[in-house]
C-alpha positions as CSV (number, residue, x, y, z in Angstrom):
1,M,99.5,5.2,136.1
2,K,98.7,7.9,138.6
3,N,95.7,8.0,140.6
4,C,93.3,10.8,140.9
5,I,94.0,13.3,143.8
6,A,91.0,12.5,145.5
7,C,91.2,8.6,145.0
8,P,90.6,6.3,148.3
9,F,93.9,4.6,147.4
10,N,95.5,8.2,148.3
11,D,94.0,8.4,151.5
12,G,96.3,10.2,154.0
13,L,98.3,10.8,151.0
14,T,96.3,14.2,149.8
15,E,94.4,16.4,151.8
16,E,91.4,15.8,149.0
17,S,91.3,12.0,149.3
18,C,91.3,12.6,153.4
19,Q,88.6,15.0,152.7
20,A,86.3,12.6,150.5
21,Q,86.9,9.8,153.0
22,N,85.8,11.9,155.8
23,Y,82.9,13.3,153.9
24,G,82.0,9.6,153.0
25,C,82.0,10.5,149.1
26,L,83.6,7.5,148.2
27,P,84.6,4.0,149.4
28,S,87.6,3.1,151.6
29,K,90.3,1.1,149.3
30,E,89.6,-1.5,151.7
31,D,86.0,-1.6,150.6
32,M,87.0,-1.4,147.1
33,I,89.2,-3.9,147.1
34,H,86.5,-6.6,148.7
35,V,84.1,-5.6,146.2
36,F,86.4,-6.2,143.5
37,D,87.3,-9.4,144.9
38,K,83.5,-10.4,145.3
39,T,82.1,-9.4,141.9
40,G,85.1,-8.7,139.6
41,T,83.8,-5.2,139.0
42,S,85.5,-1.9,140.0
43,L,83.9,1.6,140.8
44,S,83.9,3.5,137.9
45,C,85.8,7.0,138.1
46,H,84.8,10.2,136.2
47,E,81.2,9.9,135.2
48,N,81.5,6.1,134.4
49,S,84.1,6.7,131.7
50,K,86.9,4.4,133.5
51,P,87.8,2.3,136.1
52,C,89.6,3.6,139.4
53,R,93.4,3.9,138.7
54,G,93.8,3.2,142.4
55,L,92.2,-0.4,142.3
56,S,94.0,-0.9,139.1
57,S,97.5,-0.4,140.4
58,V,96.5,-3.3,143.0
59,R,94.3,-5.8,141.1
60,N,93.9,-6.7,137.5
61,V,90.8,-4.6,136.5
62,D,89.2,-5.5,133.3
63,I,87.9,-1.8,131.8
64,N,85.1,-3.4,130.4
65,K,83.6,-4.4,133.9
66,I,82.9,-1.2,135.9
67,L,79.8,-0.1,137.8
68,D,78.8,3.2,138.4
69,Y,78.9,4.4,142.3
70,S,75.0,3.5,142.9
71,D,74.9,-0.1,141.3
72,W,78.4,-0.7,142.7
73,Y,77.5,0.4,146.2
74,R,73.7,-1.8,146.1
75,I,76.0,-4.8,146.0
76,G,77.1,-4.1,149.3
77,V,80.9,-3.9,151.0
78,K,80.6,-6.4,153.7
């Protein structure tokens, strides 16, 4: 499964992901892993239609346990 070009798991690998991280548009991959380990949920990608592929590559993500960015971020990352 290939990550999206701006995926946090591509940070440092693509210009788009570096730009998204610099703008603060998306959480870091470390934050995504932390919240997943804490809650069992994945940040949803592409208008809440699927879990993050990058996170799915490092954790076993249940496709039924995704949250949109506002709900996911409200949980907190630290």
